[in-house]
C-alpha positions as CSV (number, residue, x, y, z in Angstrom):
1,M,98.0,108.9,75.9
2,R,95.3,107.6,74.0
3,R,94.9,108.6,70.4
4,G,92.5,108.0,67.6
5,L,92.9,108.6,64.0
6,R,89.9,111.3,63.9
7,Q,90.9,114.5,66.3
8,A,88.2,116.1,68.4
9,T,86.8,119.2,66.6
10,S,87.3,121.2,69.2
11,I,88.2,121.3,73.1
12,A,85.6,121.5,75.7
13,L,85.5,124.2,78.6
14,L,83.1,125.8,81.9
15,T,84.1,127.7,84.8
16,V,82.7,125.7,87.8
17,T,82.9,126.9,91.3
18,A,81.6,123.8,93.3
19,L,84.1,121.6,93.5
20,A,84.4,117.5,94.2
21,C,80.7,115.9,94.2
22,G,78.9,112.6,94.5
23,L,79.6,110.5,92.1
24,G,77.3,110.9,89.2
25,G,76.6,108.3,86.4
26,R,77.2,105.3,87.6
27,A,76.5,102.0,85.7
28,S,74.5,98.9,88.0
29,A,77.4,96.5,89.0
30,D,76.8,93.1,87.2
31,V,78.3,89.5,88.7
32,A,82.3,89.6,88.7
33,G,82.1,86.9,85.9
34,S,80.7,89.0,83.4
35,V,82.3,90.4,80.6
36,H,81.8,94.3,79.7
37,F,83.5,95.1,76.3
38,V,84.9,98.4,75.4
39,R,85.8,99.6,72.0
40,S,87.4,102.9,70.5
41,A,85.4,103.8,67.6
42,D,88.0,105.7,65.9
43,S,88.0,106.2,62.3
44,S,89.4,102.6,61.2
45,F,86.2,101.9,62.7
46,D,83.8,104.4,60.5
47,S,82.9,101.4,58.0
48,F,80.6,99.8,60.7
49,T,79.4,102.6,62.5
50,S,78.8,105.4,59.3
51,S,75.8,103.8,57.9
52,A,75.2,100.8,60.6
53,S,72.2,98.4,59.1
54,L,69.9,97.7,61.7
55,E,71.8,94.3,62.0
56,T,75.0,95.7,62.7
57,Q,73.3,98.4,65.1
58,A,72.0,95.4,66.8
59,W,75.2,93.5,67.5
60,L,77.3,96.6,68.7
61,R,74.4,97.3,71.2
62,A,75.0,93.6,72.4
63,H,78.7,92.9,72.5
64,M,79.9,97.0,72.8
65,W,79.2,97.6,76.4
66,R,80.9,101.1,75.9
67,M,82.4,103.0,72.7
68,I,84.9,105.5,73.1
69,V,83.5,108.0,70.1
70,W,84.1,111.4,68.6
71,S,81.8,114.2,68.7
72,P,80.2,115.3,66.2
73,F,81.0,112.5,64.0
74,F,78.7,110.2,66.2
75,D,76.6,112.6,67.4
76,D,73.2,111.8,65.1
77,K,74.5,108.1,66.0
78,T,73.1,108.3,69.7
79,A,69.2,107.9,68.3
80,W,70.3,103.7,68.0
81,Y,73.4,103.7,70.6
82,Q,73.7,105.8,73.7
83,Q,76.4,103.7,75.6
84,G,79.0,106.0,73.6
85,W,81.6,108.0,76.0
86,M,82.5,111.2,74.1
87,Y,86.5,111.3,73.8
88,D,88.1,114.3,74.9
89,D,92.0,115.8,76.0
90,A,92.5,117.1,79.1
91,Y,94.5,119.6,78.0
92,A,95.5,119.1,74.3
93,I,95.3,122.5,71.9
94,Y,95.6,121.0,68.4
95,T,98.5,122.8,66.8
96,E,96.1,123.7,63.6
97,S,93.1,124.2,65.9
98,S,91.2,128.1,66.0
99,L,91.4,127.9,69.4
100,A,95.5,128.2,69.0
101,S,95.0,131.5,67.6
102,Q,92.4,132.5,69.3
103,H,93.7,132.1,72.7
104,P,97.8,131.5,72.4
105,E,97.3,132.9,76.5
106,W,96.2,129.3,77.2
107,I,99.4,127.2,76.0
108,L,101.8,126.8,78.1
109,R,105.2,128.2,77.4
110,D,108.9,127.7,78.9
111,T,110.8,130.5,81.0
112,A,112.2,131.9,77.4
113,G,108.1,132.2,76.2
114,N,108.7,129.3,73.7
115,K,105.2,127.6,73.4
116,L,105.4,124.2,74.6
117,F,103.8,120.5,73.6
118,I,102.2,117.3,74.7
119,P,105.2,115.1,74.0
120,Y,103.1,113.1,71.9
121,G,104.0,112.2,68.2
122,C,106.2,114.8,67.5
123,G,108.9,115.3,64.7
124,N,110.1,118.1,62.0
125,G,110.3,120.4,64.8
126,T,106.9,120.4,66.0
127,C,104.5,118.4,67.8
128,P,100.0,118.1,66.9
129,Q,99.3,119.3,70.4
130,Y,100.1,122.1,72.2
131,A,99.8,121.8,76.0
132,G,97.0,124.1,77.6
133,D,97.5,125.7,80.6
134,I,95.3,123.8,83.5
135,S,96.2,126.6,86.2
136,N,94.3,128.8,83.7
137,P,90.6,129.0,85.2
138,A,89.7,130.4,81.8
139,F,90.8,127.6,79.9
140,R,89.1,124.8,82.2
141,H,85.8,126.6,81.7
142,Y,86.1,126.9,78.4
143,W,86.8,122.8,78.5
144,I,84.0,122.0,80.5
145,E,81.6,124.4,78.8
146,Q,82.4,122.7,75.5
147,A,81.5,119.2,76.8
148,R,78.7,120.3,77.9
149,G,77.9,120.8,74.9
150,H,78.5,117.8,73.4
151,L,77.3,115.5,75.9
152,A,73.7,116.9,74.8
153,H,73.8,115.0,72.2
154,G,72.8,112.1,74.2
155,Y,76.1,110.1,74.6
156,R,76.6,108.3,78.3
157,G,79.7,110.1,79.3
158,L,82.8,111.5,79.1
159,F,86.7,109.8,78.2
160,V,89.3,112.2,79.4
161,D,92.4,111.7,77.8
162,D,95.6,112.4,79.3
163,V,94.8,112.9,82.9
164,N,98.4,113.0,83.7
165,M,99.0,113.1,87.3
166,E,102.7,113.4,86.3
167,E,104.0,116.8,84.5
168,R,104.1,115.7,80.8
169,V,104.8,118.8,79.2
170,G,107.4,119.3,76.7
171,D,109.6,121.3,73.5
172,A,109.1,119.5,69.9
173,S,111.9,117.4,70.8
174,E,109.9,115.7,73.5
175,T,112.4,116.7,76.3
176,D,110.6,117.2,79.6
177,V,110.4,121.3,80.3
178,A,108.9,122.9,83.1
179,P,106.0,125.0,82.3
180,V,105.3,128.4,83.1
181,G,101.4,129.0,84.3
182,A,98.7,131.6,84.2
183,G,100.4,133.5,86.9
184,G,103.7,133.7,85.7
185,A,105.3,130.9,88.0
186,V,106.7,127.7,86.8
187,I,104.3,124.9,87.5
188,T,106.0,122.9,90.0
189,P,105.3,118.5,89.9
190,A,103.0,118.7,92.8
191,A,101.2,121.9,91.8
192,W,100.7,120.3,88.5
193,S,99.2,117.6,90.2
194,A,97.2,119.9,92.2
195,Y,95.7,121.9,89.2
196,M,94.5,118.5,87.1
197,A,93.2,117.1,90.8
198,Q,91.1,120.4,90.7
199,F,90.1,120.4,87.0
200,M,89.1,117.1,87.1
201,A,87.0,117.5,90.4
202,E,85.3,120.9,88.4
203,I,84.5,118.3,85.6
204,R,82.8,115.9,87.7
205,A,80.5,119.0,89.4
206,A,79.7,120.4,86.3
207,L,78.6,117.4,84.8
208,P,77.4,114.9,88.0
209,A,75.0,112.7,85.8
210,A,77.8,111.6,83.5
211,E,80.0,108.6,83.5
212,I,83.4,110.0,83.8
213,V,86.8,108.0,82.8
214,H,89.9,109.2,83.0
215,N,93.2,107.8,81.2
216,A,95.4,108.6,84.1
217,L,99.0,107.2,84.9
218,W,98.6,104.1,87.5
219,F,102.3,104.5,88.6
220,A,102.2,108.3,89.0
221,N,104.3,109.7,91.6
222,G,106.0,107.1,92.5
223,D,103.2,104.4,92.8
224,A,101.8,106.7,95.6
225,G,98.4,106.2,94.5
226,P,95.1,107.6,96.1
227,S,97.8,108.0,99.5
228,D,98.7,110.7,97.5
229,P,95.5,113.4,98.0
230,S,95.9,115.1,94.4
231,I,95.4,111.4,93.2
232,R,92.9,110.3,95.2
233,R,90.9,113.6,94.3
234,E,91.4,112.7,90.3
235,I,90.4,109.2,91.2
236,E,87.2,110.2,93.3
237,S,86.3,113.0,90.3
238,A,86.2,109.4,87.4
239,N,83.5,106.6,87.6
240,Y,86.3,104.7,85.7
241,I,90.1,104.6,85.7
242,L,91.4,103.3,81.9
243,L,95.0,101.0,82.5
244,E,95.9,101.6,78.8
245,R,97.9,98.6,77.4
246,G,96.1,96.8,80.4
247,V,98.4,93.5,81.5
248,N,99.9,93.4,77.9
249,D,101.9,96.4,78.3
250,S,105.4,95.1,78.2
251,G,107.0,96.8,80.7
252,L,105.3,94.6,83.5
253,T,107.6,92.3,85.2
254,G,107.1,89.2,87.9
255,G,107.2,89.6,91.7
256,S,106.0,92.7,94.0
257,G,108.6,95.4,92.6
258,R,107.3,98.6,91.5
259,W,106.4,97.8,87.4
260,S,105.1,94.3,88.5
261,L,101.5,93.1,87.3
262,N,100.9,92.3,91.4
263,A,101.8,96.1,91.8
264,L,99.1,97.0,89.0
265,L,96.4,94.7,90.5
266,A,97.1,96.5,94.1
267,F,96.4,100.0,92.4
268,V,92.9,98.0,91.2
269,D,92.5,97.3,94.4
270,Q,93.3,100.4,95.8
271,V,90.5,102.1,92.7
272,H,88.2,99.6,94.1
273,S,88.2,100.7,97.9
274,L,87.6,104.4,96.6
275,G,84.0,102.8,94.9
276,R,85.4,102.7,91.4
277,G,85.8,101.1,88.6
278,V,88.5,100.2,86.1
279,V,88.9,99.7,82.2
280,M,91.5,96.9,81.6
281,D,92.5,98.5,77.8
282,G,94.4,95.5,76.6
283,S,97.0,95.7,73.6
284,A,96.8,92.5,72.0
285,S,95.0,91.1,69.2
286,D,95.9,87.5,69.0
287,P,94.4,85.1,71.2
288,R,96.9,84.6,74.1
289,G,97.3,88.1,74.6
290,M,93.4,88.6,74.6
291,E,92.9,85.4,77.1
292,Y,95.8,86.8,79.5
293,N,94.2,90.4,79.5
294,L,90.9,88.9,79.8
295,A,92.0,86.4,83.1
296,S,93.5,89.4,84.5
297,Y,90.5,91.5,84.1
298,F,88.3,88.1,86.0
299,E,91.1,88.2,88.9
300,I,89.7,91.9,90.1
301,S,86.8,92.1,88.5
302,T,83.5,93.3,91.0
303,G,81.2,93.8,88.2
304,N,81.6,97.4,87.5
305,D,85.0,97.4,85.7
306,A,85.4,97.0,81.8
307,V,88.2,95.0,79.2
308,S,89.1,96.0,75.8
309,A,91.2,94.5,73.0
310,K,92.3,95.5,69.7
311,E,90.5,95.2,66.3
312,Q,87.3,93.7,67.5
313,T,84.6,94.4,64.9
314,P,81.7,92.5,63.5
315,T,83.1,90.3,61.2
316,S,86.3,89.6,63.9
317,W,85.6,88.8,66.9
318,W,87.4,86.9,69.8
319,Q,84.7,84.3,70.9
320,G,86.2,84.0,74.0
321,F,84.3,87.5,75.2
322,N,81.2,85.8,74.9
323,V,82.1,84.3,78.6
324,N,79.9,84.8,81.5
325,L,81.9,83.0,84.7
326,G,78.7,83.7,86.7
327,E,79.5,85.0,90.5
328,A,82.8,85.1,92.1
329,T,83.0,82.7,95.1
330,N,86.3,84.4,96.4
331,A,88.9,86.8,95.4
332,R,92.4,86.2,93.7
333,H,94.8,84.3,95.4
334,P,97.8,82.9,94.9
335,W,97.9,79.0,93.7
336,S,100.6,76.8,92.5
337,N,102.8,79.9,91.3
338,L,99.9,81.1,89.5
339,L,97.0,83.8,90.3
340,R,93.8,82.4,90.6
341,R,89.8,83.0,91.3
342,D,87.0,80.6,91.1
343,F,83.5,81.7,89.8
344,T,80.3,79.9,90.0
345,G,80.5,78.7,86.1
346,G,84.3,78.6,86.0
347,M,88.0,79.6,87.3
348,V,90.9,81.9,86.1
349,L,94.6,81.4,85.9
350,V,97.5,84.2,85.4
351,N,100.8,83.6,85.0
352,P,102.8,86.4,85.8
353,P,105.7,87.6,83.6
354,G,109.0,86.4,84.2
355,S,107.5,83.4,86.3
356,A,108.7,79.8,85.4
357,T,106.1,78.3,82.8
358,Q,103.4,76.0,84.9
359,T,101.4,73.0,84.1
360,I,99.0,72.0,85.5
361,T,96.2,68.9,85.9
362,L,92.3,70.0,86.3
363,P,90.2,68.3,89.0
364,N,87.9,67.6,86.1
365,A,87.4,68.5,81.9
366,M,86.7,72.2,81.4
367,R,86.1,74.5,78.2
368,D,89.0,76.8,77.5
369,A,88.5,80.3,76.0
370,S,88.4,78.9,72.3
371,G,85.4,76.1,73.6
372,S,87.7,73.2,74.1
373,W,87.5,70.8,76.4
374,V,90.5,70.4,78.3
375,S,91.7,68.3,81.6
376,S,95.3,69.9,81.9
377,L,97.3,72.8,80.7
378,T,100.6,74.9,80.2
379,L,100.9,78.6,80.9
380,P,104.0,80.4,79.8
381,P,104.8,83.5,81.3
382,A,102.7,86.2,80.6
383,S,99.8,84.4,80.0
384,G,96.2,83.3,81.5
385,A,93.7,81.0,81.2
386,V,89.8,81.2,81.1
387,L,88.2,78.4,81.8
388,S,84.1,77.5,82.2
389,G,82.7,74.8,83.7
390,T,82.1,73.6,87.3
391,V,85.0,73.4,89.3
392,Q,84.7,69.7,91.2
393,G,87.1,69.1,94.1
394,S,89.2,72.5,93.5
395,P,92.8,71.7,92.7
396,S,93.2,73.9,95.9
397,S,93.9,72.8,99.3
398,A,91.0,73.7,101.8
399,A,93.3,75.7,103.3
400,E,93.3,78.1,100.3
401,A,89.9,77.6,99.6
402,A,88.8,78.8,103.1
403,A,91.4,81.8,103.1
404,A,90.0,85.0,103.8
405,A,91.0,87.8,101.8
406,T,92.8,90.8,103.9
407,R,93.2,94.7,103.6
408,T,96.3,96.3,104.7
409,T,96.2,100.0,105.7
410,L,98.5,102.3,106.5
411,E,99.5,105.7,108.6
412,T,102.7,107.6,109.0
413,R,103.4,110.5,111.4
414,L,106.2,112.7,112.9
415,V,106.1,111.5,116.7
416,G,106.9,114.9,118.8
417,A,107.6,117.1,116.1
418,R,106.0,120.0,117.8
419,H,108.3,119.6,120.6
420,G,111.5,120.1,118.4
421,S,113.7,118.1,120.1
422,K,116.9,118.4,119.2
423,A,118.2,115.2,120.9
424,R,120.4,112.0,121.0
425,R,120.2,109.4,118.5
426,A,117.9,106.4,119.1
427,P,118.2,102.9,117.7
428,A,117.7,102.6,114.0
429,G,114.6,100.4,114.0
430,L,112.6,100.3,117.2
431,R,109.9,98.0,116.1
432,G,106.6,97.1,117.7
433,R,106.3,93.2,119.0
434,K,103.7,90.9,118.5
435,R,101.7,91.5,121.5
436,S,98.8,88.3,122.1
437,R,95.7,88.4,124.4
438,G,94.8,85.4,126.6
439,P,92.1,83.6,126.3
440,S,91.1,84.2,129.9
441,S,89.1,86.9,131.6
442,H,88.6,90.6,130.6
443,A,90.3,91.8,133.6
444,R,93.6,89.8,132.2
445,G,93.3,91.8,129.0
446,R,92.9,94.8,130.5
447,Q,96.1,94.4,131.9
448,H,98.1,93.3,129.2
449,G,96.7,96.3,127.3
450,R,98.3,98.3,130.5
451,H,101.1,96.4,130.1
452,A,101.5,96.3,126.2
453,K,100.7,100.9,126.3
454,G,103.4,100.9,129.0
455,R,105.9,99.3,126.9
456,A,105.0,101.4,123.9
457,A,105.1,104.5,125.9
458,R,108.6,103.6,126.9
459,R,109.5,102.5,123.6
460,L,108.4,106.3,122.6
461,A,110.3,108.0,125.6
462,R,114.0,106.3,124.7
463,A,113.2,107.4,120.7
464,R,112.5,110.8,121.5
465,H,115.9,111.2,122.7
466,G,117.7,110.9,119.3
467,G,118.6,112.9,116.5
468,G,116.6,113.7,113.6
469,P,112.9,113.4,112.7
470,L,111.3,110.2,114.4
471,A,108.0,108.7,112.5
472,R,105.9,106.2,113.8
473,I,104.7,103.6,111.5
474,S,101.5,101.6,111.9
475,G,98.5,100.3,110.2
476,V,96.3,97.1,110.3
477,V,95.9,94.2,108.8
478,R,91.8,93.9,108.6
479,R,90.6,90.1,108.8
480,A,93.8,89.1,110.4
481,T,95.0,87.5,113.5
482,R,98.4,86.5,113.0
483,G,101.2,86.7,110.5
484,S,103.6,89.2,110.0
485,V,104.0,92.3,107.8
486,V,107.1,94.0,106.0
487,I,107.4,97.9,106.3
488,K,109.5,98.8,103.3
489,V,111.0,102.4,103.3
490,E,112.3,104.4,100.2
491,V,113.8,107.6,100.1
492,R,113.7,110.0,97.1
493,R,116.6,110.6,95.6
494,H,117.7,111.9,92.2
495,G,115.0,111.7,90.8
496,R,113.7,108.2,91.6
497,W,112.8,106.0,94.6
498,I,115.8,104.2,96.1
499,A,115.2,101.0,99.3
500,A,116.7,103.4,102.1
501,R,114.7,100.3,105.2
502,R,113.0,97.1,105.2
503,I,111.8,95.9,108.5
504,A,109.3,92.7,109.8
505,L,107.2,93.1,112.1
506,S,104.5,91.1,113.6
507,V,100.9,91.5,113.6
508,N,99.0,91.4,116.8
509,P,95.5,89.6,117.4
510,A,93.6,92.7,116.3
511,G,95.7,93.1,112.8
512,R,97.5,95.8,114.1
513,F,101.4,96.8,113.9
514,F,103.8,99.2,114.1
515,S,107.4,100.8,114.4
516,L,108.8,103.6,115.5
517,L,112.0,104.8,112.7
518,R,114.4,107.6,112.9
519,L,114.8,109.5,109.3
520,R,116.6,112.4,107.6
521,A,115.5,115.7,108.2
522,G,115.1,117.5,104.6
523,A,114.4,113.9,102.9
524,R,111.1,112.5,101.0
525,Y,110.2,108.9,101.6
526,R,107.4,106.4,100.6
527,V,106.6,103.7,102.9
528,S,105.1,100.5,102.1
529,A,103.4,97.5,104.3
530,T,103.2,94.3,102.7
531,Y,101.1,91.5,104.9
532,T,102.9,88.4,103.9
533,G,99.9,85.9,104.4
534,S,99.3,83.1,107.2
535,A,97.1,80.4,107.2
536,G,93.7,81.1,106.3
537,Y,94.6,84.6,105.6
538,R,95.5,86.2,101.9
539,P,98.5,88.2,101.5
540,S,97.8,92.4,101.0
541,W,99.6,95.4,100.4
542,S,99.0,98.5,101.5
543,G,100.5,100.8,98.4
544,Y,102.1,103.9,99.4
545,R,102.3,106.8,102.2
546,L,104.1,109.5,101.6
547,L,106.0,111.5,104.2
548,A,107.8,114.8,103.9
549,L,110.7,116.1,106.4
550,R,111.6,119.5,106.0
551,A,115.0,120.4,106.9
552,R,116.2,122.2,109.9
């Protein structure tokens, strides 16, 4: 949740009948090594925008790729700065606004009829924002119509705060409460996610020419990411997804767990796979924290992403944001217990949180973010280095430099569910074997294919005699011809995900893998696949796929 010191003077609206359209307002991509800096121009920044001199105006245009701004305060400033994202909150109805009194029916309530809030900034028995009813078409219509009117003043696009794909509604003590929607029924978490996705799709359809930015939870719905249809729809309704606090979030960990830096970067990869960008909205204002977030930005940048930091003004500007590393020459990859990426004009290194301090000798002297020449670096946990210059005799091995980036995709489906078999129990993990195709004739390949299909059919027939639903877990590691995939199966219990199974599979020469698993009826599962990498191939992660099994 992003909060400026200036509230928007009104909440926007409009009803839209057309849903989901093509991506509008897309910025042209730059080189991956360029800095696209974004600043929130809240009231603390007014001294630089209220009566900006021509010099200040020119500086802002040159250094602020985009600014998050508020209407009507900024309406008359679009004459000299046209790159503003106009701020609005997805479902806030400010408690002191005329909207709250004019349309009390648009405020969510609990089952007893008490008004509910967005659980932020609460105290003394109240909160500054009621929770608007996103299930109410009239509320959504009004919101969009208001946004359309504000954008007409010349803004580049729309910044939508609190695009929460998890239900975030509570009472005045910030305790979560299930809200009652326009139809009189309790809005379940799944329904909330679907309503929010529908709302964002309506905004996209109504404002096709605007750049649209969502401040959304990257870990929503247990890290489901785009595998959740509602989250995918929400992402596809935006140009950019803002990641609040960026990698400066103190809750990030090392390793590959749910809250790890690698999980965050994997989510960014999924956003990129849908053709959208991200904003690494760093929360640091100190050089080390800013460099860590900037280096992480470069690790994922496609040339259509952005980065931010706190307290950057025309009179206080960290020179690290002036760097341009040029074109990326590879994707991020593990190297010497760090994450690394190379560019035509330098390289970046990131040491994840919770890792040991690393001391690195560079292949040649390079300039660090402060402009000093360095030949070695010491990187503590949760830190990064942005280095400019030509990388001579890359410190990574030849194999690492040549390693191909991979992409792991995963599919899950029930097998034979339509037959309603009640039957006997199969072995717990029926997994596919690595099937290598010999280098001989086409006929030999076809014969091998028939044998492989026969083995798979026999495994499936045996498994169908078991009890409980049978799931087929399959996928492909694109560009890989060898290596292993680790399948992780988690089950939802008591409001959290708990590890249920862990299976290692080999990929065949086509990069494919599969396994048959017996699961429990009436449970909700999520499954992910991690390709662990091999000589010449980099690791990759599939993200999560959800699998809900009905009780018998």
